[in-house]
mmCIF file of the protein (N, C-alpha, C, O) and its ligand, coordinates in Angstrom:
data_MODEL
# 
_entry.id   MODEL 
# 
loop_
_entity.id 
_entity.type 
_entity.pdbx_number_of_molecules 
1 polymer     1 
2 non-polymer 1 
# 
_entity_poly.entity_id                      1 
_entity_poly.type                           'polypeptide(L)' 
_entity_poly.nstd_linkage                   no 
_entity_poly.nstd_monomer                   no 
_entity_poly.pdbx_seq_one_letter_code       
;(UNK)(UNK)(UNK)(UNK)(UNK)(UNK)(UNK)(UNK)(UNK)(UNK)(UNK)(UNK)(UNK)(UNK)(UNK)(UNK)
(UNK)(UNK)(UNK)(UNK)(UNK)(UNK)(UNK)(UNK)(UNK)(UNK)(UNK)(UNK)(UNK)(UNK)(UNK)(UNK)
(UNK)(UNK)(UNK)(UNK)(UNK)(UNK)(UNK)(UNK)(UNK)(UNK)(UNK)(UNK)(UNK)(UNK)(UNK)
;
_entity_poly.pdbx_seq_one_letter_code_can   XXXXXXXXXXXXXXXXXXXXXXXXXXXXXXXXXXXXXXXXXXXXXXX 
_entity_poly.pdbx_strand_id                 A 
# 
loop_
_entity_poly_seq.entity_id 
_entity_poly_seq.num 
_entity_poly_seq.mon_id 
_entity_poly_seq.hetero 
1 1  UNK n 
1 2  UNK n 
1 3  UNK n 
1 4  UNK n 
1 5  UNK n 
1 6  UNK n 
1 7  UNK n 
1 8  UNK n 
1 9  UNK n 
1 10 UNK n 
1 11 UNK n 
1 12 UNK n 
1 13 UNK n 
1 14 UNK n 
1 15 UNK n 
1 16 UNK n 
1 17 UNK n 
1 18 UNK n 
1 19 UNK n 
1 20 UNK n 
1 21 UNK n 
1 22 UNK n 
1 23 UNK n 
1 24 UNK n 
1 25 UNK n 
1 26 UNK n 
1 27 UNK n 
1 28 UNK n 
1 29 UNK n 
1 30 UNK n 
1 31 UNK n 
1 32 UNK n 
1 33 UNK n 
1 34 UNK n 
1 35 UNK n 
1 36 UNK n 
1 37 UNK n 
1 38 UNK n 
1 39 UNK n 
1 40 UNK n 
1 41 UNK n 
1 42 UNK n 
1 43 UNK n 
1 44 UNK n 
1 45 UNK n 
1 46 UNK n 
1 47 UNK n 
# 
loop_
_struct_asym.id 
_struct_asym.entity_id 
A 1 
B 2 
# 
loop_
_chem_comp.id 
_chem_comp.type 
_chem_comp.mon_nstd_flag 
UNK 'L-peptide linking' . 
ZN  non-polymer         . 
# 
_pdbx_entity_nonpoly.entity_id   2 
_pdbx_entity_nonpoly.name        ? 
_pdbx_entity_nonpoly.comp_id     ZN 
# 
_pdbx_nonpoly_scheme.asym_id         B 
_pdbx_nonpoly_scheme.entity_id       2 
_pdbx_nonpoly_scheme.mon_id          ZN 
_pdbx_nonpoly_scheme.ndb_seq_num     1 
_pdbx_nonpoly_scheme.pdb_seq_num     101 
_pdbx_nonpoly_scheme.auth_seq_num    101 
_pdbx_nonpoly_scheme.pdb_mon_id      ZN 
_pdbx_nonpoly_scheme.auth_mon_id     ZN 
_pdbx_nonpoly_scheme.pdb_strand_id   A 
_pdbx_nonpoly_scheme.pdb_ins_code    . 
# 
loop_
_atom_site.group_PDB 
_atom_site.id 
_atom_site.type_symbol 
_atom_site.label_atom_id 
_atom_site.label_alt_id 
_atom_site.label_comp_id 
_atom_site.label_asym_id 
_atom_site.label_entity_id 
_atom_site.label_seq_id 
_atom_site.pdbx_PDB_ins_code 
_atom_site.Cartn_x 
_atom_site.Cartn_y 
_atom_site.Cartn_z 
_atom_site.occupancy 
_atom_site.B_iso_or_equiv 
_atom_site.pdbx_formal_charge 
_atom_site.auth_seq_id 
_atom_site.auth_comp_id 
_atom_site.auth_asym_id 
_atom_site.auth_atom_id 
_atom_site.pdbx_PDB_model_num 
ATOM   1   N  N  . UNK A 1 1  ? 8.190   1.239   -5.988  1.00 0.00 ? 1   UNK A N  1 
ATOM   2   C  CA . UNK A 1 1  ? 7.315   1.096   -4.900  1.00 0.00 ? 1   UNK A CA 1 
ATOM   3   C  C  . UNK A 1 1  ? 6.138   0.139   -5.184  1.00 0.00 ? 1   UNK A C  1 
ATOM   4   O  O  . UNK A 1 1  ? 5.531   -0.432  -4.278  1.00 0.00 ? 1   UNK A O  1 
ATOM   5   N  N  . UNK A 1 2  ? 5.851   -0.004  -6.486  1.00 0.00 ? 2   UNK A N  1 
ATOM   6   C  CA . UNK A 1 2  ? 4.712   -0.952  -6.849  1.00 0.00 ? 2   UNK A CA 1 
ATOM   7   C  C  . UNK A 1 2  ? 5.323   -2.320  -7.095  1.00 0.00 ? 2   UNK A C  1 
ATOM   8   O  O  . UNK A 1 2  ? 6.390   -2.471  -7.691  1.00 0.00 ? 2   UNK A O  1 
ATOM   9   N  N  . UNK A 1 3  ? 4.574   -3.324  -6.595  1.00 0.00 ? 3   UNK A N  1 
ATOM   10  C  CA . UNK A 1 3  ? 4.929   -4.688  -6.786  1.00 0.00 ? 3   UNK A CA 1 
ATOM   11  C  C  . UNK A 1 3  ? 3.754   -5.463  -7.341  1.00 0.00 ? 3   UNK A C  1 
ATOM   12  O  O  . UNK A 1 3  ? 2.613   -5.270  -6.919  1.00 0.00 ? 3   UNK A O  1 
ATOM   13  N  N  . UNK A 1 4  ? 4.031   -6.317  -8.263  1.00 0.00 ? 4   UNK A N  1 
ATOM   14  C  CA . UNK A 1 4  ? 3.007   -7.095  -8.893  1.00 0.00 ? 4   UNK A CA 1 
ATOM   15  C  C  . UNK A 1 4  ? 2.889   -8.409  -8.177  1.00 0.00 ? 4   UNK A C  1 
ATOM   16  O  O  . UNK A 1 4  ? 3.869   -9.103  -7.906  1.00 0.00 ? 4   UNK A O  1 
ATOM   17  N  N  . UNK A 1 5  ? 1.577   -8.742  -7.864  1.00 0.00 ? 5   UNK A N  1 
ATOM   18  C  CA . UNK A 1 5  ? 1.302   -10.022 -7.351  1.00 0.00 ? 5   UNK A CA 1 
ATOM   19  C  C  . UNK A 1 5  ? 1.231   -11.059 -8.442  1.00 0.00 ? 5   UNK A C  1 
ATOM   20  O  O  . UNK A 1 5  ? 1.447   -10.757 -9.616  1.00 0.00 ? 5   UNK A O  1 
ATOM   21  N  N  . UNK A 1 6  ? 0.925   -12.300 -8.048  1.00 0.00 ? 6   UNK A N  1 
ATOM   22  C  CA . UNK A 1 6  ? 0.714   -13.355 -9.099  1.00 0.00 ? 6   UNK A CA 1 
ATOM   23  C  C  . UNK A 1 6  ? -0.531  -12.967 -9.874  1.00 0.00 ? 6   UNK A C  1 
ATOM   24  O  O  . UNK A 1 6  ? -0.567  -13.145 -11.092 1.00 0.00 ? 6   UNK A O  1 
ATOM   25  N  N  . UNK A 1 7  ? -1.576  -12.432 -9.195  1.00 0.00 ? 7   UNK A N  1 
ATOM   26  C  CA . UNK A 1 7  ? -2.724  -12.019 -9.872  1.00 0.00 ? 7   UNK A CA 1 
ATOM   27  C  C  . UNK A 1 7  ? -2.608  -10.561 -10.436 1.00 0.00 ? 7   UNK A C  1 
ATOM   28  O  O  . UNK A 1 7  ? -1.514  -10.004 -10.531 1.00 0.00 ? 7   UNK A O  1 
ATOM   29  N  N  . UNK A 1 8  ? -3.710  -10.008 -10.783 1.00 0.00 ? 8   UNK A N  1 
ATOM   30  C  CA . UNK A 1 8  ? -3.663  -8.650  -11.344 1.00 0.00 ? 8   UNK A CA 1 
ATOM   31  C  C  . UNK A 1 8  ? -3.703  -7.558  -10.276 1.00 0.00 ? 8   UNK A C  1 
ATOM   32  O  O  . UNK A 1 8  ? -3.450  -6.387  -10.558 1.00 0.00 ? 8   UNK A O  1 
ATOM   33  N  N  . UNK A 1 9  ? -4.010  -7.942  -9.105  1.00 0.00 ? 9   UNK A N  1 
ATOM   34  C  CA . UNK A 1 9  ? -4.121  -6.989  -7.993  1.00 0.00 ? 9   UNK A CA 1 
ATOM   35  C  C  . UNK A 1 9  ? -2.751  -6.366  -7.714  1.00 0.00 ? 9   UNK A C  1 
ATOM   36  O  O  . UNK A 1 9  ? -1.777  -7.103  -7.559  1.00 0.00 ? 9   UNK A O  1 
ATOM   37  N  N  . UNK A 1 10 ? -2.649  -5.104  -7.648  1.00 0.00 ? 10  UNK A N  1 
ATOM   38  C  CA . UNK A 1 10 ? -1.429  -4.442  -7.291  1.00 0.00 ? 10  UNK A CA 1 
ATOM   39  C  C  . UNK A 1 10 ? -1.317  -4.380  -5.789  1.00 0.00 ? 10  UNK A C  1 
ATOM   40  O  O  . UNK A 1 10 ? -2.314  -4.177  -5.096  1.00 0.00 ? 10  UNK A O  1 
ATOM   41  N  N  . UNK A 1 11 ? -0.096  -4.554  -5.271  1.00 0.00 ? 11  UNK A N  1 
ATOM   42  C  CA . UNK A 1 11 ? 0.147   -4.347  -3.924  1.00 0.00 ? 11  UNK A CA 1 
ATOM   43  C  C  . UNK A 1 11 ? 1.250   -3.294  -3.767  1.00 0.00 ? 11  UNK A C  1 
ATOM   44  O  O  . UNK A 1 11 ? 1.974   -2.997  -4.717  1.00 0.00 ? 11  UNK A O  1 
ATOM   45  N  N  . UNK A 1 12 ? 1.366   -2.750  -2.596  1.00 0.00 ? 12  UNK A N  1 
ATOM   46  C  CA . UNK A 1 12 ? 2.354   -1.617  -2.409  1.00 0.00 ? 12  UNK A CA 1 
ATOM   47  C  C  . UNK A 1 12 ? 3.103   -1.957  -1.130  1.00 0.00 ? 12  UNK A C  1 
ATOM   48  O  O  . UNK A 1 12 ? 2.550   -2.450  -0.147  1.00 0.00 ? 12  UNK A O  1 
ATOM   49  N  N  . UNK A 1 13 ? 4.439   -1.652  -1.206  1.00 0.00 ? 13  UNK A N  1 
ATOM   50  C  CA . UNK A 1 13 ? 5.262   -1.845  0.017   1.00 0.00 ? 13  UNK A CA 1 
ATOM   51  C  C  . UNK A 1 13 ? 5.141   -0.705  0.938   1.00 0.00 ? 13  UNK A C  1 
ATOM   52  O  O  . UNK A 1 13 ? 5.205   0.451   0.519   1.00 0.00 ? 13  UNK A O  1 
ATOM   53  N  N  . UNK A 1 14 ? 4.963   -0.998  2.206   1.00 0.00 ? 14  UNK A N  1 
ATOM   54  C  CA . UNK A 1 14 ? 4.832   0.026   3.232   1.00 0.00 ? 14  UNK A CA 1 
ATOM   55  C  C  . UNK A 1 14 ? 6.021   0.908   3.223   1.00 0.00 ? 14  UNK A C  1 
ATOM   56  O  O  . UNK A 1 14 ? 7.153   0.432   3.135   1.00 0.00 ? 14  UNK A O  1 
ATOM   57  N  N  . UNK A 1 15 ? 5.791   2.223   3.313   1.00 0.00 ? 15  UNK A N  1 
ATOM   58  C  CA . UNK A 1 15 ? 6.873   3.167   3.334   1.00 0.00 ? 15  UNK A CA 1 
ATOM   59  C  C  . UNK A 1 15 ? 7.629   3.105   4.679   1.00 0.00 ? 15  UNK A C  1 
ATOM   60  O  O  . UNK A 1 15 ? 8.779   3.535   4.771   1.00 0.00 ? 15  UNK A O  1 
ATOM   61  N  N  . UNK A 1 16 ? 7.016   2.605   5.638   1.00 0.00 ? 16  UNK A N  1 
ATOM   62  C  CA . UNK A 1 16 ? 7.592   2.663   7.010   1.00 0.00 ? 16  UNK A CA 1 
ATOM   63  C  C  . UNK A 1 16 ? 8.442   1.423   7.204   1.00 0.00 ? 16  UNK A C  1 
ATOM   64  O  O  . UNK A 1 16 ? 9.604   1.520   7.599   1.00 0.00 ? 16  UNK A O  1 
ATOM   65  N  N  . UNK A 1 17 ? 7.853   0.218   6.919   1.00 0.00 ? 17  UNK A N  1 
ATOM   66  C  CA . UNK A 1 17 ? 8.604   -0.977  7.253   1.00 0.00 ? 17  UNK A CA 1 
ATOM   67  C  C  . UNK A 1 17 ? 8.815   -1.878  6.000   1.00 0.00 ? 17  UNK A C  1 
ATOM   68  O  O  . UNK A 1 17 ? 9.543   -2.866  6.100   1.00 0.00 ? 17  UNK A O  1 
ATOM   69  N  N  . UNK A 1 18 ? 8.247   -1.592  4.910   1.00 0.00 ? 18  UNK A N  1 
ATOM   70  C  CA . UNK A 1 18 ? 8.545   -2.341  3.763   1.00 0.00 ? 18  UNK A CA 1 
ATOM   71  C  C  . UNK A 1 18 ? 7.647   -3.543  3.574   1.00 0.00 ? 18  UNK A C  1 
ATOM   72  O  O  . UNK A 1 18 ? 7.740   -4.232  2.558   1.00 0.00 ? 18  UNK A O  1 
ATOM   73  N  N  . UNK A 1 19 ? 6.809   -3.797  4.504   1.00 0.00 ? 19  UNK A N  1 
ATOM   74  C  CA . UNK A 1 19 ? 5.876   -4.938  4.421   1.00 0.00 ? 19  UNK A CA 1 
ATOM   75  C  C  . UNK A 1 19 ? 4.806   -4.690  3.270   1.00 0.00 ? 19  UNK A C  1 
ATOM   76  O  O  . UNK A 1 19 ? 4.489   -3.545  2.947   1.00 0.00 ? 19  UNK A O  1 
ATOM   77  N  N  . UNK A 1 20 ? 4.301   -5.749  2.706   1.00 0.00 ? 20  UNK A N  1 
ATOM   78  C  CA . UNK A 1 20 ? 3.273   -5.536  1.689   1.00 0.00 ? 20  UNK A CA 1 
ATOM   79  C  C  . UNK A 1 20 ? 2.031   -4.975  2.336   1.00 0.00 ? 20  UNK A C  1 
ATOM   80  O  O  . UNK A 1 20 ? 1.559   -5.541  3.322   1.00 0.00 ? 20  UNK A O  1 
ATOM   81  N  N  . UNK A 1 21 ? 1.470   -3.873  1.819   1.00 0.00 ? 21  UNK A N  1 
ATOM   82  C  CA . UNK A 1 21 ? 0.250   -3.326  2.371   1.00 0.00 ? 21  UNK A CA 1 
ATOM   83  C  C  . UNK A 1 21 ? -0.864  -3.904  1.624   1.00 0.00 ? 21  UNK A C  1 
ATOM   84  O  O  . UNK A 1 21 ? -0.689  -4.365  0.496   1.00 0.00 ? 21  UNK A O  1 
ATOM   85  N  N  . UNK A 1 22 ? -2.040  -3.901  2.221   1.00 0.00 ? 22  UNK A N  1 
ATOM   86  C  CA . UNK A 1 22 ? -3.258  -4.317  1.509   1.00 0.00 ? 22  UNK A CA 1 
ATOM   87  C  C  . UNK A 1 22 ? -4.255  -3.207  1.351   1.00 0.00 ? 22  UNK A C  1 
ATOM   88  O  O  . UNK A 1 22 ? -4.307  -2.262  2.138   1.00 0.00 ? 22  UNK A O  1 
ATOM   89  N  N  . UNK A 1 23 ? -5.038  -3.344  0.324   1.00 0.00 ? 23  UNK A N  1 
ATOM   90  C  CA . UNK A 1 23 ? -5.993  -2.202  -0.027  1.00 0.00 ? 23  UNK A CA 1 
ATOM   91  C  C  . UNK A 1 23 ? -7.305  -2.505  0.719   1.00 0.00 ? 23  UNK A C  1 
ATOM   92  O  O  . UNK A 1 23 ? -7.962  -3.517  0.475   1.00 0.00 ? 23  UNK A O  1 
ATOM   93  N  N  . UNK A 1 24 ? -7.664  -1.582  1.644   1.00 0.00 ? 24  UNK A N  1 
ATOM   94  C  CA . UNK A 1 24 ? -8.845  -1.682  2.412   1.00 0.00 ? 24  UNK A CA 1 
ATOM   95  C  C  . UNK A 1 24 ? -10.024 -1.260  1.485   1.00 0.00 ? 24  UNK A C  1 
ATOM   96  O  O  . UNK A 1 24 ? -11.073 -1.905  1.472   1.00 0.00 ? 24  UNK A O  1 
ATOM   97  N  N  . UNK A 1 25 ? -9.835  -0.224  0.757   1.00 0.00 ? 25  UNK A N  1 
ATOM   98  C  CA . UNK A 1 25 ? -10.752 0.308   -0.150  1.00 0.00 ? 25  UNK A CA 1 
ATOM   99  C  C  . UNK A 1 25 ? -10.047 1.208   -1.147  1.00 0.00 ? 25  UNK A C  1 
ATOM   100 O  O  . UNK A 1 25 ? -8.844  1.434   -1.013  1.00 0.00 ? 25  UNK A O  1 
ATOM   101 N  N  . UNK A 1 26 ? -10.741 1.722   -2.130  1.00 0.00 ? 26  UNK A N  1 
ATOM   102 C  CA . UNK A 1 26 ? -10.083 2.501   -3.100  1.00 0.00 ? 26  UNK A CA 1 
ATOM   103 C  C  . UNK A 1 26 ? -9.378  3.705   -2.396  1.00 0.00 ? 26  UNK A C  1 
ATOM   104 O  O  . UNK A 1 26 ? -9.978  4.428   -1.600  1.00 0.00 ? 26  UNK A O  1 
ATOM   105 N  N  . UNK A 1 27 ? -8.073  3.873   -2.738  1.00 0.00 ? 27  UNK A N  1 
ATOM   106 C  CA . UNK A 1 27 ? -7.363  4.937   -2.147  1.00 0.00 ? 27  UNK A CA 1 
ATOM   107 C  C  . UNK A 1 27 ? -7.091  4.863   -0.647  1.00 0.00 ? 27  UNK A C  1 
ATOM   108 O  O  . UNK A 1 27 ? -6.797  5.861   0.011   1.00 0.00 ? 27  UNK A O  1 
ATOM   109 N  N  . UNK A 1 28 ? -7.198  3.683   -0.157  1.00 0.00 ? 28  UNK A N  1 
ATOM   110 C  CA . UNK A 1 28 ? -6.865  3.473   1.332   1.00 0.00 ? 28  UNK A CA 1 
ATOM   111 C  C  . UNK A 1 28 ? -6.129  2.226   1.514   1.00 0.00 ? 28  UNK A C  1 
ATOM   112 O  O  . UNK A 1 28 ? -6.684  1.155   1.271   1.00 0.00 ? 28  UNK A O  1 
ATOM   113 N  N  . UNK A 1 29 ? -4.870  2.286   1.939   1.00 0.00 ? 29  UNK A N  1 
ATOM   114 C  CA . UNK A 1 29 ? -4.038  1.148   2.157   1.00 0.00 ? 29  UNK A CA 1 
ATOM   115 C  C  . UNK A 1 29 ? -3.700  1.108   3.633   1.00 0.00 ? 29  UNK A C  1 
ATOM   116 O  O  . UNK A 1 29 ? -3.605  2.120   4.327   1.00 0.00 ? 29  UNK A O  1 
ATOM   117 N  N  . UNK A 1 30 ? -3.521  -0.166  4.075   1.00 0.00 ? 30  UNK A N  1 
ATOM   118 C  CA . UNK A 1 30 ? -3.090  -0.312  5.449   1.00 0.00 ? 30  UNK A CA 1 
ATOM   119 C  C  . UNK A 1 30 ? -2.025  -1.394  5.506   1.00 0.00 ? 30  UNK A C  1 
ATOM   120 O  O  . UNK A 1 30 ? -2.085  -2.427  4.838   1.00 0.00 ? 30  UNK A O  1 
ATOM   121 N  N  . UNK A 1 31 ? -1.036  -1.084  6.360   1.00 0.00 ? 31  UNK A N  1 
ATOM   122 C  CA . UNK A 1 31 ? 0.041   -2.113  6.545   1.00 0.00 ? 31  UNK A CA 1 
ATOM   123 C  C  . UNK A 1 31 ? -0.352  -3.029  7.716   1.00 0.00 ? 31  UNK A C  1 
ATOM   124 O  O  . UNK A 1 31 ? -0.594  -2.533  8.817   1.00 0.00 ? 31  UNK A O  1 
ATOM   125 N  N  . UNK A 1 32 ? -0.418  -4.307  7.513   1.00 0.00 ? 32  UNK A N  1 
ATOM   126 C  CA . UNK A 1 32 ? -0.779  -5.229  8.570   1.00 0.00 ? 32  UNK A CA 1 
ATOM   127 C  C  . UNK A 1 32 ? 0.398   -5.456  9.592   1.00 0.00 ? 32  UNK A C  1 
ATOM   128 O  O  . UNK A 1 32 ? 0.193   -5.995  10.680  1.00 0.00 ? 32  UNK A O  1 
ATOM   129 N  N  . UNK A 1 33 ? 1.560   -5.046  9.216   1.00 0.00 ? 33  UNK A N  1 
ATOM   130 C  CA . UNK A 1 33 ? 2.709   -5.246  10.031  1.00 0.00 ? 33  UNK A CA 1 
ATOM   131 C  C  . UNK A 1 33 ? 2.900   -4.161  11.048  1.00 0.00 ? 33  UNK A C  1 
ATOM   132 O  O  . UNK A 1 33 ? 3.038   -4.456  12.235  1.00 0.00 ? 33  UNK A O  1 
ATOM   133 N  N  . UNK A 1 34 ? 2.916   -2.853  10.613  1.00 0.00 ? 34  UNK A N  1 
ATOM   134 C  CA . UNK A 1 34 ? 3.166   -1.785  11.567  1.00 0.00 ? 34  UNK A CA 1 
ATOM   135 C  C  . UNK A 1 34 ? 1.967   -0.909  11.758  1.00 0.00 ? 34  UNK A C  1 
ATOM   136 O  O  . UNK A 1 34 ? 1.987   -0.009  12.597  1.00 0.00 ? 34  UNK A O  1 
ATOM   137 N  N  . UNK A 1 35 ? 0.894   -1.152  10.982  1.00 0.00 ? 35  UNK A N  1 
ATOM   138 C  CA . UNK A 1 35 ? -0.331  -0.368  11.159  1.00 0.00 ? 35  UNK A CA 1 
ATOM   139 C  C  . UNK A 1 35 ? -0.377  0.960   10.420  1.00 0.00 ? 35  UNK A C  1 
ATOM   140 O  O  . UNK A 1 35 ? -1.377  1.675   10.496  1.00 0.00 ? 35  UNK A O  1 
ATOM   141 N  N  . UNK A 1 36 ? 0.696   1.304   9.701   1.00 0.00 ? 36  UNK A N  1 
ATOM   142 C  CA . UNK A 1 36 ? 0.673   2.521   8.923   1.00 0.00 ? 36  UNK A CA 1 
ATOM   143 C  C  . UNK A 1 36 ? -0.453  2.528   7.902   1.00 0.00 ? 36  UNK A C  1 
ATOM   144 O  O  . UNK A 1 36 ? -0.759  1.500   7.298   1.00 0.00 ? 36  UNK A O  1 
ATOM   145 N  N  . UNK A 1 37 ? -1.054  3.663   7.714   1.00 0.00 ? 37  UNK A N  1 
ATOM   146 C  CA . UNK A 1 37 ? -2.076  3.746   6.698   1.00 0.00 ? 37  UNK A CA 1 
ATOM   147 C  C  . UNK A 1 37 ? -1.763  4.886   5.706   1.00 0.00 ? 37  UNK A C  1 
ATOM   148 O  O  . UNK A 1 37 ? -1.204  5.921   6.069   1.00 0.00 ? 37  UNK A O  1 
ATOM   149 N  N  . UNK A 1 38 ? -2.128  4.661   4.506   1.00 0.00 ? 38  UNK A N  1 
ATOM   150 C  CA . UNK A 1 38 ? -1.972  5.724   3.457   1.00 0.00 ? 38  UNK A CA 1 
ATOM   151 C  C  . UNK A 1 38 ? -3.286  5.843   2.719   1.00 0.00 ? 38  UNK A C  1 
ATOM   152 O  O  . UNK A 1 38 ? -4.032  4.879   2.548   1.00 0.00 ? 38  UNK A O  1 
ATOM   153 N  N  . UNK A 1 39 ? -3.530  7.029   2.301   1.00 0.00 ? 39  UNK A N  1 
ATOM   154 C  CA . UNK A 1 39 ? -4.710  7.246   1.472   1.00 0.00 ? 39  UNK A CA 1 
ATOM   155 C  C  . UNK A 1 39 ? -4.425  8.165   0.321   1.00 0.00 ? 39  UNK A C  1 
ATOM   156 O  O  . UNK A 1 39 ? -3.252  8.404   0.033   1.00 0.00 ? 39  UNK A O  1 
ATOM   157 N  N  . UNK A 1 40 ? -5.419  8.701   -0.362  1.00 0.00 ? 40  UNK A N  1 
ATOM   158 C  CA . UNK A 1 40 ? -5.139  9.479   -1.556  1.00 0.00 ? 40  UNK A CA 1 
ATOM   159 C  C  . UNK A 1 40 ? -4.462  10.795  -1.224  1.00 0.00 ? 40  UNK A C  1 
ATOM   160 O  O  . UNK A 1 40 ? -3.860  11.417  -2.100  1.00 0.00 ? 40  UNK A O  1 
ATOM   161 N  N  . UNK A 1 41 ? -4.552  11.254  0.089   1.00 0.00 ? 41  UNK A N  1 
ATOM   162 C  CA . UNK A 1 41 ? -3.931  12.546  0.358   1.00 0.00 ? 41  UNK A CA 1 
ATOM   163 C  C  . UNK A 1 41 ? -2.393  12.361  0.337   1.00 0.00 ? 41  UNK A C  1 
ATOM   164 O  O  . UNK A 1 41 ? -1.660  13.349  0.355   1.00 0.00 ? 41  UNK A O  1 
ATOM   165 N  N  . UNK A 1 42 ? -1.919  11.144  0.300   1.00 0.00 ? 42  UNK A N  1 
ATOM   166 C  CA . UNK A 1 42 ? -0.420  10.924  0.246   1.00 0.00 ? 42  UNK A CA 1 
ATOM   167 C  C  . UNK A 1 42 ? 0.043   10.912  -1.234  1.00 0.00 ? 42  UNK A C  1 
ATOM   168 O  O  . UNK A 1 42 ? 1.048   10.286  -1.572  1.00 0.00 ? 42  UNK A O  1 
ATOM   169 N  N  . UNK A 1 43 ? -0.661  11.571  -2.049  1.00 0.00 ? 43  UNK A N  1 
ATOM   170 C  CA . UNK A 1 43 ? -0.231  11.611  -3.434  1.00 0.00 ? 43  UNK A CA 1 
ATOM   171 C  C  . UNK A 1 43 ? 1.216   12.051  -3.514  1.00 0.00 ? 43  UNK A C  1 
ATOM   172 O  O  . UNK A 1 43 ? 1.685   12.907  -2.765  1.00 0.00 ? 43  UNK A O  1 
ATOM   173 N  N  . UNK A 1 44 ? 1.919   11.409  -4.481  1.00 0.00 ? 44  UNK A N  1 
ATOM   174 C  CA . UNK A 1 44 ? 3.371   11.721  -4.627  1.00 0.00 ? 44  UNK A CA 1 
ATOM   175 C  C  . UNK A 1 44 ? 4.237   10.573  -4.116  1.00 0.00 ? 44  UNK A C  1 
ATOM   176 O  O  . UNK A 1 44 ? 5.373   10.372  -4.546  1.00 0.00 ? 44  UNK A O  1 
ATOM   177 N  N  . UNK A 1 45 ? 3.649   9.830   -3.178  1.00 0.00 ? 45  UNK A N  1 
ATOM   178 C  CA . UNK A 1 45 ? 4.326   8.635   -2.662  1.00 0.00 ? 45  UNK A CA 1 
ATOM   179 C  C  . UNK A 1 45 ? 4.074   7.384   -3.602  1.00 0.00 ? 45  UNK A C  1 
ATOM   180 O  O  . UNK A 1 45 ? 4.990   6.800   -4.182  1.00 0.00 ? 45  UNK A O  1 
ATOM   181 N  N  . UNK A 1 46 ? 2.782   7.045   -3.690  1.00 0.00 ? 46  UNK A N  1 
ATOM   182 C  CA . UNK A 1 46 ? 2.479   5.822   -4.383  1.00 0.00 ? 46  UNK A CA 1 
ATOM   183 C  C  . UNK A 1 46 ? 1.423   5.985   -5.389  1.00 0.00 ? 46  UNK A C  1 
ATOM   184 O  O  . UNK A 1 46 ? 1.342   5.185   -6.321  1.00 0.00 ? 46  UNK A O  1 
ATOM   185 N  N  . UNK A 1 47 ? 0.543   7.047   -5.254  1.00 0.00 ? 47  UNK A N  1 
ATOM   186 C  CA . UNK A 1 47 ? -0.540  7.101   -6.179  1.00 0.00 ? 47  UNK A CA 1 
ATOM   187 C  C  . UNK A 1 47 ? -0.174  7.868   -7.451  1.00 0.00 ? 47  UNK A C  1 
ATOM   188 O  O  . UNK A 1 47 ? -1.004  8.004   -8.350  1.00 0.00 ? 47  UNK A O  1 
HETATM 189 ZN ZN . ZN  B 2 .  ? 4.441   -1.090  7.704   1.00 0.00 2 101 ZN  A ZN 1 
# 
């Protein structure tokens, strides 16, 4: 589920649509494609 960018920033694939999600802030990701959001309460998926 973790994908490495060219830089050191880690990106994550959306669990819903597979699009690369971006980190809005620590422990808060949002998918720009489908709008799905994940945060630290989703432990077990990506954190
Ligand atoms: Zn998505």
